C-alpha positions in Angstrom: 75.6 278.6 2.3 73.5 275.5 3.1 70.4 277.3 1.8 72.1 278.1 -1.4 73.1 274.5 -2.0 69.5 273.4 -1.5 68.3 275.7 -4.3 68.6 274.9 -8.0 70.6 278.1 -8.8 72.9 277.5 -5.9 73.5 273.9 -6.7 74.2 274.8 -10.3 76.7 277.4 -9.2 78.4 274.7 -7.1 78.7 272.4 -10.1 80.1 275.1 -12.3 82.7 275.8 -9.6 83.6 272.1 -9.7 84.3 272.5 -13.4 86.5 275.5 -12.8 88.4 273.5 -10.2 89.0 270.8 -12.8 90.3 273.1 -15.5 92.4 275.3 -13.3 95.3 272.8 -13.3 93.8 270.8 -16.2 94.0 273.3 -19.0 97.7 274.5 -18.6 99.0 271.0 -17.8 97.1 269.4 -20.7 98.4 272.0 -23.1 101.9 271.6 -21.8 101.6 267.8 -22.2 100.3 268.3 -25.8 103.6 270.0 -26.6 102.5 273.6 -26.7 105.2 276.2 -26.0 105.0 278.8 -23.3 103.9 281.4 -25.9 101.2 279.1 -27.3 99.8 278.4 -23.8 99.8 282.2 -23.1 97.9 282.9 -26.3 95.3 280.2 -25.5 94.5 281.8 -22.2 94.7 285.3 -23.7 92.1 284.4 -26.3 89.9 282.8 -23.6 90.1 286.0 -21.5 89.1 288.2 -24.4 86.1 285.9 -25.1 85.1 285.8 -21.5 85.3 289.6 -21.3 83.0 289.9 -24.3 80.5 287.4 -22.8 80.5 289.2 -19.4 79.9 292.6 -21.0 77.0 291.3 -23.1 75.5 289.5 -20.1 75.5 292.7 -18.0 74.1 294.9 -20.8 71.3 292.4 -21.6 70.7 291.1 -18.1 66.9 291.1 -18.6 67.1 289.0 -21.7 69.7 286.6 -20.5 67.5 286.0 -17.4 64.8 284.5 -19.6 63.9 280.8 -19.2 66.1 278.6 -21.3 69.0 281.0 -21.8 70.9 280.0 -18.7 71.0 276.3 -19.5 71.8 277.1 -23.1 74.9 279.1 -22.0 76.0 276.2 -19.7 75.5 273.6 -22.4 77.6 275.7 -24.8 80.3 275.9 -22.2 80.2 272.1 -21.7 80.5 271.6 -25.5 83.5 273.9 -25.5 85.2 271.8 -22.8 84.7 268.7 -24.8 86.1 270.3 -27.9 89.1 271.7 -26.1 89.9 268.3 -24.6 89.5 266.3 -27.7 90.4 268.7 -30.5 92.8 267.3 -33.0 94.2 270.7 -34.1 95.3 273.9 -32.4 92.4 275.9 -34.0 89.9 273.4 -32.7 91.4 273.6 -29.2 91.1 277.4 -29.4 87.5 277.3 -30.5 86.7 274.9 -27.6 88.5 277.2 -25.1 86.4 280.2 -26.3 83.1 278.3 -26.1 84.0 277.0 -22.6 84.1 280.6 -21.4 80.3 280.9 -22.0 79.8 280.0 -18.3 80.9 283.5 -17.3 77.8 285.0 -18.9 75.7 282.7 -16.7 77.1 284.1 -13.5 75.2 287.4 -13.1 72.0 285.6 -14.2 72.5 283.0 -11.5 73.1 285.7 -8.8 69.9 287.5 -9.9 68.0 284.2 -9.6 69.3 283.8 -6.1 68.4 287.3 -5.1 64.9 287.2 -6.5 64.2 283.7 -5.2 63.8 284.8 -1.6 67.0 283.2 -0.4 68.7 286.6 0.2 65.8 288.4 1.8 67.7 289.3 5.0 71.3 289.3 3.7 73.7 292.2 3.2 75.3 292.4 -0.2 78.8 291.6 1.2 77.5 288.7 3.2 75.6 287.3 0.2 78.6 287.7 -2.0 80.8 285.9 0.6 78.3 283.0 0.7 78.3 282.7 -3.0 82.1 282.8 -3.0 82.1 280.1 -0.3 80.0 278.0 -2.6 82.5 278.7 -5.4 85.4 277.6 -3.2 83.7 274.5 -2.1 83.0 273.5 -5.6 86.5 274.5 -6.6 88.0 272.2 -3.9 85.9 269.3 -5.1 87.0 270.0 -8.7 90.7 270.1 -7.9 90.3 267.0 -5.8 88.5 265.3 -8.7 91.3 266.3 -11.0 93.9 264.8 -8.7 91.9 261.5 -8.5 91.5 261.4 -12.3 95.2 261.9 -13.1 96.1 259.3 -10.5 93.9 256.6 -12.0 95.3 254.4 -14.8 93.7 254.8 -18.2 93.0 257.6 -20.7 90.3 259.4 -18.6 90.6 263.2 -19.3 89.7 265.2 -16.2 88.4 268.1 -18.4 85.6 265.8 -19.6 84.5 265.4 -16.0 84.2 269.2 -15.8 82.0 269.1 -18.9 79.8 266.5 -17.2 79.4 268.8 -14.1 78.5 271.7 -16.4 75.8 269.6 -18.2 74.3 268.7 -14.9 74.2 272.4 -13.9 72.4 273.1 -17.2 69.7 270.5 -16.4 69.2 272.0 -12.9 68.7 275.5 -14.3 66.2 274.6 -17.0 63.3 276.1 -15.1 65.2 279.2 -13.8 64.1 282.5 -15.2 60.9 283.8 -16.6 59.3 285.3 -19.7 60.3 288.8 -18.6 63.9 287.8 -17.8 63.7 288.4 -14.1 62.2 285.2 -12.9 58.9 286.8 -12.3 55.6 285.7 -13.9 54.4 287.5 -17.0 52.1 290.5 -16.5 48.4 289.8 -16.0 46.0 290.5 -18.8 44.1 293.8 -18.7 41.1 293.6 -16.5 42.3 290.5 -14.7 42.6 290.4 -11.0 46.1 290.7 -9.7 47.3 287.7 -7.8 47.9 288.1 -4.1 51.6 288.4 -3.2 53.1 285.4 -1.6 55.8 285.5 1.1 58.4 284.4 -1.5 57.3 287.3 -3.7 57.7 289.8 -0.9 61.1 288.4 0.0 62.2 288.7 -3.6 61.0 292.3 -3.8 62.7 293.1 -0.6 65.9 291.5 -1.8 65.8 293.4 -5.1 65.3 296.7 -3.3 68.0 296.1 -0.7 70.5 294.9 -3.2 70.0 297.8 -5.6 72.5 300.6 -6.1 73.7 302.8 -3.3 76.2 304.9 -5.2 75.5 306.2 -8.7 71.7 306.8 -8.7 71.4 310.6 -8.5 75.2 311.1 -8.3 77.2 313.1 -10.8 77.8 311.0 -14.0 81.5 312.0 -14.2 82.0 310.9 -10.5 80.3 307.6 -11.2 82.4 307.0 -14.3 85.6 307.9 -12.5 84.7 305.7 -9.6 84.0 302.7 -11.8 87.2 303.2 -13.8 89.4 303.6 -10.7 87.9 300.6 -8.8 88.0 298.6 -12.1 91.7 299.4 -12.6 92.6 298.3 -9.0 90.7 295.0 -9.5 92.3 294.5 -12.9 95.7 294.8 -11.3 94.8 292.3 -8.5 93.3 289.8 -11.0 96.5 290.0 -13.2 98.4 288.7 -10.2 95.8 286.1 -9.4 95.7 284.9 -13.0 99.5 284.6 -13.2 99.4 282.3 -10.2 96.5 280.1 -11.6 98.3 279.5 -14.9 101.9 279.4 -14.0 101.9 277.9 -10.5 101.1 274.4 -11.9 103.7 274.8 -14.6 106.3 276.0 -12.1 105.6 273.0 -9.8 105.9 270.4 -12.5 109.0 272.1 -13.9 110.5 271.8 -10.4 110.2 268.1 -10.6 107.0 267.5 -8.6 104.2 265.2 -9.7 100.9 266.6 -11.1 99.1 265.2 -8.0 101.2 267.5 -5.9 99.7 270.4 -7.8 96.2 269.3 -6.8 97.3 269.0 -3.2 98.7 272.5 -3.2 95.5 274.0 -4.7 93.3 272.1 -2.3 95.3 273.4 0.7 94.9 276.9 -0.6 91.2 276.5 -1.3 90.4 275.0 2.1 92.2 277.9 3.8 90.3 280.3 1.6 87.0 278.7 2.7 87.9 279.1 6.4 88.8 282.8 5.8 85.4 283.3 4.1 83.5 281.8 7.0 85.5 283.8 9.6 86.1 287.1 8.0 84.5 287.8 4.6 80.9 287.1 5.8 81.3 289.6 8.6 82.5 292.5 6.5 79.8 295.1 5.9 79.5 296.5 2.3 80.8 299.9 3.3 84.1 298.5 4.5 84.9 296.4 1.3 87.5 298.9 0.0 89.4 299.0 3.3 89.5 295.2 3.6 90.7 294.9 0.0 93.6 297.1 0.7 94.8 294.7 3.4 94.2 291.7 1.2 96.3 293.2 -1.6 99.2 293.8 0.7 98.9 290.2 2.0 99.0 289.0 -1.7 102.1 291.0 -2.4 103.8 289.4 0.6 102.8 285.9 -0.6 104.1 286.4 -4.1 107.3 287.9 -2.8 107.8 284.8 -0.6 107.2 282.5 -3.6 109.7 284.4 -5.7 112.4 284.5 -3.0 112.1 281.0 -1.6 109.7 279.1 -3.8 112.3 277.6 -6.2 111.8 273.8 -6.3 115.6 273.3 -6.5 116.2 275.5 -3.4 116.3 274.2 0.1 112.9 274.4 1.7 111.4 275.6 -1.6 108.3 273.2 -1.3 107.7 274.4 2.2 107.9 278.0 1.2 105.4 277.4 -1.6 102.9 275.8 0.7 103.2 278.6 3.3 103.0 281.3 0.6 99.8 279.8 -0.8 98.2 279.6 2.6 98.8 283.3 2.9 97.6 283.9 -0.6 94.3 282.2 0.3 93.3 285.1 2.5 93.7 287.5 -0.5 91.8 285.2 -2.8 88.8 284.9 -0.4 88.4 288.6 0.1 89.2 289.7 -3.5 86.6 287.4 -5.0 83.9 288.1 -2.3 84.2 291.8 -2.0 85.2 292.8 -5.6 81.6 292.5 -6.9 80.3 294.3 -3.9 82.6 297.3 -4.5 81.6 297.5 -8.2 77.9 296.9 -7.4 77.8 300.1 -5.3 78.3 302.1 -8.5 75.9 300.2 -10.8 72.1 300.6 -11.3 71.7 296.8 -11.2 73.4 296.5 -7.8 75.2 293.3 -6.8 74.0 291.3 -9.9 75.5 293.9 -12.2 78.6 294.0 -10.0 79.1 290.2 -10.5 78.8 290.7 -14.3 81.2 293.6 -14.5 83.5 291.9 -12.1 83.6 289.0 -14.5 84.6 291.4 -17.3 87.3 292.9 -15.1 88.6 289.5 -14.3 89.2 288.7 -17.9 91.1 292.0 -18.6 93.3 291.2 -15.6 93.7 287.6 -16.7 94.9 288.8 -20.1 97.6 290.8 -18.4 98.4 288.0 -16.0 99.0 285.3 -18.6 101.1 287.5 -20.9 103.3 289.2 -18.3 105.4 286.1 -17.6 106.6 286.0 -21.2 109.0 288.7 -20.0 111.0 286.1 -18.1 112.3 282.8 -19.4 110.9 279.4 -18.3 108.7 278.7 -15.3 111.1 279.6 -12.4 110.2 281.3 -9.2 111.2 284.6 -10.6 107.9 284.8 -12.5 106.2 285.6 -9.2 108.0 288.9 -8.8 105.8 290.0 -11.7 102.7 289.5 -9.5 104.1 291.4 -6.5 104.1 294.9 -8.1 100.5 295.1 -9.3 99.3 294.0 -5.8 101.2 296.9 -4.2 100.0 299.4 -6.9 96.4 298.3 -6.4 96.6 298.8 -2.7 98.0 302.3 -3.1 95.2 303.1 -5.6 92.5 301.8 -3.3 93.8 303.9 -0.5 93.9 307.0 -2.7 90.3 306.6 -3.8 88.7 307.4 -0.4 86.9 310.4 -1.9 85.2 308.3 -4.5 83.0 306.8 -1.8 81.5 310.3 -1.3 78.8 310.1 -4.1 77.4 307.0 -2.5 77.2 308.5 0.9 75.9 311.9 -0.4 73.2 310.1 -2.5 72.1 308.0 0.5 72.0 311.1 2.7 70.0 313.1 0.2 67.4 310.3 -0.1 67.1 310.1 3.7 66.9 313.8 4.1 69.7 313.9 6.7 73.2 315.4 7.0 76.3 313.7 5.8 77.6 313.3 9.4 74.4 311.8 10.8 73.9 309.5 7.8 77.3 308.0 7.5 79.2 308.6 10.7 82.9 308.3 10.2 84.1 308.6 6.7 85.0 305.5 4.7 
């Protein structure tokens, strides 16, 4: 992770994560303070999710174009402008427009990962380990952002924390101004006909090695129907898990404040969760090989289900020990969050021609579909009581069952790798996944 922070793409990723840490409690609580109803808040996040889904899909489909120099900072500047508009908008339509524009940062995510891969930083890193390192960077930035929000709301004066998130995003845009190239891959333009080709540098070789290693292991050469089925099944499981995650992100702050706690307590709760997640990433996620991602996600989904069940049963602020139950449930939830965010893109990338970079982009789209479900489902229950967390328990259990039932969908990846190597399935893969 230290190497990533020392690079421009890595540092920009960290700053964008700071912004997400600011708006995670900042958006719902600011909307609630502005007098928006539960339905209006849900609609705001639903519209944002749809916009982010569209941005993610477009970014993956046009990864080559979005990787061109100048596009990445433009996306981040657009996101920063949206944050400012959402924070200062005088009308509900202006706030919605600002929220939509602020989601432009999701289109920058696959471009940033591609820049990290082709920059030589990932030359000897497995996809799962690289994804875990990137996720660790996200969590670190998220912790800083949540802490920044807590400090901002504790200070006297009219300082809006969301504007601090916009400042972090503008800084990220400045850092990425030179990221990318005329071909969209970060590589130099092709030489003129008849010109001598430049000698490859160690960095070039590292980038080529990274691009080769992080390429697809599943769909290339496999049956198209199997690939489509695999992507759909994995995507559905991840949508279910994200719906639970999104429910927590939006409604946990509202539940805590409705229970009589101060807004600064919300920040403390998120920081405890994020720090625990960072520890899990360092100890567990970085040591998980790509081929075991599905297995680990099954366990993570069951842990999340237990966490949400505990929040629902004992997390009422009015109940005895409710605050303690919330803290303990969120510590358990951190393990799920770490593994879900780190291994989800890896699982998708195994079925995409663009590998991990494409997996990050599709994962962003999947997140938005799940987020849409997660912010709308709590409308089925009144208020912000602990009962809302029961709605997150069911999709976690269903996702775990689905991932267990999808063992056979790993076969195209293993068969393709075996055919390329000219070996037998047994010798190439060992025990089945």
